[in-house]
GUTOR-980348 format. One record per residue (C-alpha): residue number from 1; residue in three letters; x, y, z. Coordinates in Angstrom, 2 decimals. Layout:
<fivexs>
(fivex NUM, "ALA", (X, Y, Z));
...
</fivexs>
This chain:
<fivexs>
(fivex 1, "UNK", (-14.97, 25.95, -33.01));
(fivex 2, "UNK", (-11.61, 24.94, -31.68));
(fivex 3, "UNK", (-9.63, 27.60, -29.59));
(fivex 4, "UNK", (-5.82, 27.40, -29.88));
(fivex 5, "UNK", (-4.33, 26.26, -26.53));
(fivex 6, "UNK", (-2.58, 28.70, -24.30));
(fivex 7, "UNK", (0.11, 27.35, -22.04));
(fivex 8, "UNK", (1.22, 28.43, -18.54));
(fivex 9, "UNK", (4.18, 26.59, -17.10));
(fivex 10, "UNK", (5.15, 26.68, -13.38));
(fivex 11, "UNK", (8.22, 25.79, -11.52));
(fivex 12, "UNK", (6.64, 22.82, -9.66));
(fivex 13, "UNK", (3.25, 21.15, -9.05));
(fivex 14, "UNK", (2.83, 23.07, -5.71));
(fivex 15, "UNK", (3.03, 26.52, -7.47));
(fivex 16, "UNK", (0.94, 25.22, -10.30));
(fivex 17, "UNK", (-1.81, 24.23, -7.83));
(fivex 18, "UNK", (-1.65, 27.39, -5.95));
(fivex 19, "UNK", (-1.63, 29.62, -9.10));
(fivex 20, "UNK", (-4.43, 27.60, -10.67));
(fivex 21, "UNK", (-6.50, 27.95, -7.50));
(fivex 22, "UNK", (-6.06, 31.79, -7.63));
(fivex 23, "UNK", (-6.87, 31.80, -11.23));
(fivex 24, "UNK", (-10.10, 29.79, -10.56));
(fivex 25, "UNK", (-11.19, 32.14, -7.70));
(fivex 26, "UNK", (-10.91, 35.09, -10.05));
(fivex 27, "UNK", (-12.84, 33.43, -12.84));
(fivex 28, "UNK", (-15.67, 32.33, -10.50));
(fivex 29, "UNK", (-15.75, 35.73, -8.70));
(fivex 30, "UNK", (-15.96, 37.41, -12.25));
(fivex 31, "UNK", (-18.76, 35.10, -13.48));
(fivex 32, "UNK", (-20.86, 35.65, -10.29));
(fivex 33, "UNK", (-20.27, 39.49, -10.69));
(fivex 34, "UNK", (-21.51, 39.42, -14.26));
(fivex 35, "UNK", (-24.32, 36.85, -14.27));
(fivex 36, "UNK", (-25.02, 36.15, -10.58));
(fivex 37, "UNK", (-23.74, 32.61, -10.38));
(fivex 38, "UNK", (-21.07, 30.42, -11.65));
(fivex 39, "UNK", (-20.72, 26.86, -13.02));
(fivex 40, "UNK", (-17.49, 24.87, -12.70));
(fivex 41, "UNK", (-16.70, 21.28, -13.68));
(fivex 42, "UNK", (-14.17, 19.64, -11.34));
(fivex 43, "UNK", (-11.66, 16.82, -12.05));
(fivex 44, "UNK", (-10.22, 14.23, -9.80));
(fivex 45, "UNK", (-6.63, 12.77, -9.74));
(fivex 46, "UNK", (-3.49, 14.19, -7.95));
(fivex 47, "UNK", (-3.72, 17.47, -9.92));
(fivex 48, "UNK", (-7.25, 18.05, -9.53));
(fivex 49, "UNK", (-7.16, 17.41, -5.87));
(fivex 50, "UNK", (-4.07, 19.36, -5.39));
(fivex 51, "UNK", (-5.91, 22.38, -6.86));
(fivex 52, "UNK", (-8.87, 21.98, -4.55));
(fivex 53, "UNK", (-6.58, 21.55, -1.51));
(fivex 54, "UNK", (-4.74, 24.76, -2.50));
(fivex 55, "UNK", (-8.05, 26.52, -2.97));
(fivex 56, "UNK", (-9.15, 25.36, 0.53));
(fivex 57, "UNK", (-5.97, 26.92, 1.90));
(fivex 58, "UNK", (-6.34, 30.11, -0.11));
(fivex 59, "UNK", (-7.36, 33.26, 2.05));
(fivex 60, "UNK", (-8.94, 34.70, -1.17));
(fivex 61, "UNK", (-11.41, 31.73, -1.22));
(fivex 62, "UNK", (-13.95, 33.70, 0.76));
(fivex 63, "UNK", (-14.38, 36.09, -2.21));
(fivex 64, "UNK", (-16.44, 33.44, -3.75));
(fivex 65, "UNK", (-20.28, 33.44, -3.05));
(fivex 66, "UNK", (-20.30, 29.67, -2.54));
(fivex 67, "UNK", (-24.05, 29.33, -2.32));
(fivex 68, "UNK", (-24.13, 30.73, -5.89));
(fivex 69, "UNK", (-21.82, 28.08, -7.44));
(fivex 70, "UNK", (-22.86, 25.02, -9.28));
(fivex 71, "UNK", (-20.29, 22.16, -9.22));
(fivex 72, "UNK", (-20.27, 19.23, -11.72));
(fivex 73, "UNK", (-17.80, 16.43, -12.45));
(fivex 74, "UNK", (-16.11, 15.58, -15.73));
(fivex 75, "UNK", (-16.16, 11.78, -14.86));
(fivex 76, "UNK", (-16.64, 9.48, -11.97));
(fivex 77, "UNK", (-15.54, 6.03, -10.91));
(fivex 78, "UNK", (-18.83, 3.85, -10.68));
(fivex 79, "UNK", (-18.45, 2.84, -7.09));
(fivex 80, "UNK", (-20.52, 2.94, -4.00));
(fivex 81, "UNK", (-21.54, 6.30, -2.37));
(fivex 82, "UNK", (-18.56, 7.36, -0.06));
(fivex 83, "UNK", (-16.05, 5.02, -1.58));
(fivex 84, "UNK", (-12.60, 6.80, -1.01));
(fivex 85, "UNK", (-11.81, 6.28, -4.70));
(fivex 86, "UNK", (-14.73, 8.31, -5.82));
(fivex 87, "UNK", (-13.78, 11.76, -7.17));
(fivex 88, "UNK", (-16.61, 13.33, -5.16));
(fivex 89, "UNK", (-15.49, 11.87, -2.00));
(fivex 90, "UNK", (-12.01, 13.12, -2.60));
(fivex 91, "UNK", (-13.17, 16.65, -3.48));
(fivex 92, "UNK", (-15.25, 16.62, -0.22));
(fivex 93, "UNK", (-12.10, 15.88, 1.78));
(fivex 94, "UNK", (-9.91, 18.46, -0.09));
(fivex 95, "UNK", (-12.36, 21.37, -0.16));
(fivex 96, "UNK", (-16.16, 20.94, -0.31));
(fivex 97, "UNK", (-16.79, 20.10, 3.24));
(fivex 98, "UNK", (-14.92, 23.27, 4.27));
(fivex 99, "UNK", (-17.11, 25.67, 2.33));
(fivex 100, "UNK", (-20.75, 26.87, 2.51));
(fivex 101, "UNK", (-22.01, 25.19, -0.74));
(fivex 102, "UNK", (-25.72, 24.79, -1.50));
(fivex 103, "UNK", (-26.06, 20.97, -1.52));
(fivex 104, "UNK", (-28.48, 21.22, -4.26));
(fivex 105, "UNK", (-25.86, 22.80, -6.42));
(fivex 106, "UNK", (-23.35, 19.97, -5.99));
(fivex 107, "UNK", (-24.17, 17.68, -8.86));
(fivex 108, "UNK", (-22.25, 14.44, -8.16));
(fivex 109, "UNK", (-22.39, 11.73, -10.70));
(fivex 110, "UNK", (-24.32, 8.55, -9.74));
(fivex 111, "UNK", (-22.89, 5.94, -7.42));
(fivex 112, "UNK", (-23.13, 2.26, -8.28));
(fivex 113, "UNK", (-25.43, 1.89, -5.10));
(fivex 114, "UNK", (-27.65, 4.60, -6.30));
(fivex 115, "UNK", (-31.16, 4.58, -7.69));
(fivex 116, "UNK", (-29.92, 3.07, -10.94));
(fivex 117, "UNK", (-28.02, 0.20, -9.26));
(fivex 118, "UNK", (-25.15, -1.21, -11.22));
(fivex 119, "UNK", (-26.48, -0.07, -14.54));
(fivex 120, "UNK", (-23.89, 2.40, -15.43));
(fivex 121, "UNK", (-25.41, 3.43, -18.91));
(fivex 122, "UNK", (-28.59, 4.27, -17.11));
(fivex 123, "UNK", (-26.74, 6.14, -14.59));
(fivex 124, "UNK", (-24.85, 8.15, -17.34));
(fivex 125, "UNK", (-28.31, 8.94, -19.05));
(fivex 126, "UNK", (-29.72, 10.26, -15.80));
(fivex 127, "UNK", (-26.69, 12.65, -15.35));
(fivex 128, "UNK", (-27.11, 13.78, -18.98));
(fivex 129, "UNK", (-30.76, 14.64, -18.09));
(fivex 130, "UNK", (-29.63, 16.60, -15.06));
(fivex 131, "UNK", (-27.29, 18.51, -17.29));
(fivex 132, "UNK", (-30.07, 19.23, -19.79));
(fivex 133, "UNK", (-32.30, 20.43, -17.17));
(fivex 134, "UNK", (-29.76, 22.75, -15.84));
(fivex 135, "UNK", (-29.00, 24.05, -19.38));
(fivex 136, "UNK", (-32.67, 24.67, -20.11));
(fivex 137, "UNK", (-32.85, 27.00, -17.12));
(fivex 138, "UNK", (-30.21, 29.29, -18.49));
(fivex 139, "UNK", (-31.76, 32.32, -20.06));
(fivex 140, "UNK", (-29.28, 32.66, -23.01));
(fivex 141, "UNK", (-27.96, 29.13, -23.54));
(fivex 142, "UNK", (-29.71, 26.41, -25.61));
(fivex 143, "UNK", (-27.46, 23.56, -25.60));
(fivex 144, "UNK", (-27.67, 20.09, -24.04));
(fivex 145, "UNK", (-25.32, 20.97, -21.21));
(fivex 146, "UNK", (-24.79, 24.32, -19.18));
(fivex 147, "UNK", (-22.26, 26.81, -20.54));
(fivex 148, "UNK", (-19.65, 25.90, -17.89));
(fivex 149, "UNK", (-17.52, 28.87, -16.86));
(fivex 150, "UNK", (-14.47, 26.48, -16.27));
(fivex 151, "UNK", (-14.14, 22.82, -16.99));
(fivex 152, "UNK", (-11.05, 21.26, -15.53));
(fivex 153, "UNK", (-9.40, 18.17, -16.80));
(fivex 154, "UNK", (-6.42, 16.24, -15.59));
(fivex 155, "UNK", (-4.33, 14.67, -18.27));
(fivex 156, "UNK", (-3.34, 11.07, -18.02));
(fivex 157, "UNK", (0.01, 9.60, -19.21));
(fivex 158, "UNK", (-1.83, 8.01, -22.01));
(fivex 159, "UNK", (-3.43, 11.36, -22.93));
(fivex 160, "UNK", (-6.80, 10.42, -21.54));
(fivex 161, "UNK", (-9.04, 13.16, -20.05));
(fivex 162, "UNK", (-12.02, 12.54, -17.92));
(fivex 163, "UNK", (-12.70, 8.78, -18.59));
(fivex 164, "UNK", (-12.09, 9.23, -22.35));
(fivex 165, "UNK", (-9.40, 6.66, -23.16));
(fivex 166, "UNK", (-7.54, 6.54, -26.50));
(fivex 167, "UNK", (-9.41, 4.51, -29.01));
(fivex 168, "UNK", (-12.36, 3.69, -26.66));
(fivex 169, "UNK", (-15.88, 4.01, -27.71));
(fivex 170, "UNK", (-16.56, 6.95, -25.50));
(fivex 171, "UNK", (-14.10, 9.27, -27.13));
(fivex 172, "UNK", (-15.82, 8.60, -30.37));
(fivex 173, "UNK", (-19.20, 9.63, -29.15));
(fivex 174, "UNK", (-20.59, 12.70, -31.03));
(fivex 175, "UNK", (-24.28, 12.91, -29.84));
(fivex 176, "UNK", (-24.56, 11.88, -26.25));
(fivex 177, "UNK", (-23.15, 14.21, -23.54));
(fivex 178, "UNK", (-22.61, 11.57, -20.83));
(fivex 179, "UNK", (-21.76, 7.90, -21.34));
(fivex 180, "UNK", (-20.92, 4.84, -19.34));
(fivex 181, "UNK", (-17.43, 3.36, -19.65));
(fivex 182, "UNK", (-16.84, -0.40, -19.59));
(fivex 183, "UNK", (-13.51, -1.97, -19.23));
(fivex 184, "UNK", (-11.33, 1.06, -18.78));
(fivex 185, "UNK", (-7.71, 0.39, -18.82));
(fivex 186, "UNK", (-7.12, 2.08, -15.64));
(fivex 187, "UNK", (-9.00, 0.80, -12.54));
(fivex 188, "UNK", (-11.86, 0.70, -11.70));
(fivex 189, "UNK", (-12.95, -0.41, -15.06));
(fivex 190, "UNK", (-16.62, 0.96, -15.00));
(fivex 191, "UNK", (-16.95, 4.70, -15.08));
(fivex 192, "UNK", (-19.22, 7.61, -16.04));
(fivex 193, "UNK", (-17.83, 10.31, -18.15));
(fivex 194, "UNK", (-18.68, 13.55, -20.11));
(fivex 195, "UNK", (-17.93, 13.25, -23.73));
(fivex 196, "UNK", (-16.11, 15.69, -25.99));
(fivex 197, "UNK", (-19.19, 17.39, -27.21));
(fivex 198, "UNK", (-20.05, 18.17, -23.54));
(fivex 199, "UNK", (-16.48, 19.29, -22.65));
(fivex 200, "UNK", (-16.57, 21.58, -25.70));
(fivex 201, "UNK", (-19.66, 23.48, -24.41));
(fivex 202, "UNK", (-17.57, 25.00, -21.79));
(fivex 203, "UNK", (-16.52, 28.69, -22.02));
(fivex 204, "UNK", (-13.02, 27.74, -20.70));
(fivex 205, "UNK", (-11.38, 24.33, -20.54));
(fivex 206, "UNK", (-8.25, 23.99, -18.35));
(fivex 207, "UNK", (-6.03, 20.94, -18.65));
(fivex 208, "UNK", (-3.82, 20.20, -15.74));
(fivex 209, "UNK", (-0.56, 18.20, -16.10));
(fivex 210, "UNK", (2.25, 17.92, -13.56));
(fivex 211, "UNK", (5.21, 15.49, -13.33));
(fivex 212, "UNK", (7.49, 13.71, -15.69));
(fivex 213, "UNK", (5.05, 10.94, -16.34));
(fivex 214, "UNK", (2.76, 13.46, -18.05));
(fivex 215, "UNK", (5.53, 14.97, -20.30));
(fivex 216, "UNK", (5.06, 12.61, -23.33));
(fivex 217, "UNK", (1.20, 13.03, -23.09));
(fivex 218, "UNK", (1.54, 16.80, -23.21));
(fivex 219, "UNK", (4.00, 16.51, -26.13));
(fivex 220, "UNK", (1.59, 14.17, -28.03));
(fivex 221, "UNK", (-1.64, 16.19, -27.36));
(fivex 222, "UNK", (0.09, 19.54, -28.30));
(fivex 223, "UNK", (1.72, 18.25, -31.40));
(fivex 224, "UNK", (-1.46, 18.02, -33.63));
(fivex 225, "UNK", (-2.39, 14.42, -32.74));
(fivex 226, "UNK", (-5.93, 13.23, -33.47));
(fivex 227, "UNK", (-8.52, 13.15, -30.61));
(fivex 228, "UNK", (-9.22, 9.47, -31.02));
(fivex 229, "UNK", (-5.54, 8.58, -30.39));
(fivex 230, "UNK", (-5.03, 11.37, -28.03));
(fivex 231, "UNK", (-8.19, 12.54, -26.16));
(fivex 232, "UNK", (-6.59, 15.47, -24.61));
(fivex 233, "UNK", (-6.04, 16.93, -28.04));
(fivex 234, "UNK", (-9.87, 17.11, -28.46));
(fivex 235, "UNK", (-10.58, 18.99, -25.35));
(fivex 236, "UNK", (-11.06, 22.71, -25.94));
(fivex 237, "UNK", (-13.14, 25.51, -24.88));
(fivex 238, "UNK", (-15.38, 27.98, -26.68));
(fivex 239, "UNK", (-13.62, 30.87, -25.54));
(fivex 240, "UNK", (-10.33, 29.58, -24.08));
(fivex 241, "UNK", (-8.29, 26.49, -23.87));
(fivex 242, "UNK", (-5.64, 26.58, -21.14));
(fivex 243, "UNK", (-2.87, 24.17, -20.36));
(fivex 244, "UNK", (-1.54, 24.49, -16.96));
(fivex 245, "UNK", (1.69, 22.60, -16.47));
(fivex 246, "UNK", (4.76, 22.28, -14.23));
(fivex 247, "UNK", (8.34, 22.37, -15.74));
(fivex 248, "UNK", (8.58, 18.49, -15.63));
(fivex 249, "UNK", (5.38, 17.97, -17.63));
(fivex 250, "UNK", (6.48, 20.82, -20.17));
(fivex 251, "UNK", (10.06, 19.31, -20.51));
(fivex 252, "UNK", (9.34, 17.83, -23.98));
(fivex 253, "UNK", (7.54, 20.74, -25.47));
(fivex 254, "UNK", (9.22, 23.29, -27.73));
(fivex 255, "UNK", (10.15, 26.39, -25.77));
(fivex 256, "UNK", (8.36, 28.67, -28.38));
(fivex 257, "UNK", (5.00, 27.14, -27.33));
(fivex 258, "UNK", (4.96, 29.25, -23.99));
(fivex 259, "UNK", (6.06, 32.59, -23.02));
(fivex 260, "UNK", (9.21, 32.95, -20.95));
(fivex 261, "UNK", (7.43, 34.66, -18.14));
(fivex 262, "UNK", (5.19, 31.64, -17.57));
(fivex 263, "UNK", (8.06, 29.71, -16.09));
</fivexs>
């Protein structure tokens, strides 16, 4: 069931990153207090990495029990391990190498020089199996992916989220949780991505958008567009859907969509 999006608009992208990091710390700590562990899906791009850098710099980051946190990714560039363009490489540099994570709970998507070689579809299927195995271990959840506490997504200027691009086969997927992407309009062309059914399994989905180049995408996605044409419109959580924007990204939205205090 779709949850109506809530909007929070910040003065600029730096404040947005800091506030989102503080919000994420609180959410993780709450989940760990109630269930013992937490599960978060990370996103790449400038806004995702900005949030991770802000989290690394936040004094409250030590409130998180990093050893009881599972990290997953919404998508990945199908490149060799350690490639600077891979989301996991950028995440390690921004945050992960600085905190005491359990390596077994850092679930990076396969690389192009991994056990599946250059077969992106097999690599995607293996990640789907890893997700299903983790979901099966959850006592009160019976879906094909874990019930992620927070799943974060950057919103592209074309309204893409993860590597779900408008009109592409991946955004039409209704059964599989992870698929390979061929010929993506944004380099590199070969990618691995969660699908909308996997994204919608999350308790909370957070969509991050900062900058004037995201204003049209936010307007389209929040104006009732269909998910095939505007994938961001189809990304929502089971309990909450939260759009975190800066003023530039929100500049084309009706002011009635978000509370005055949020700016």
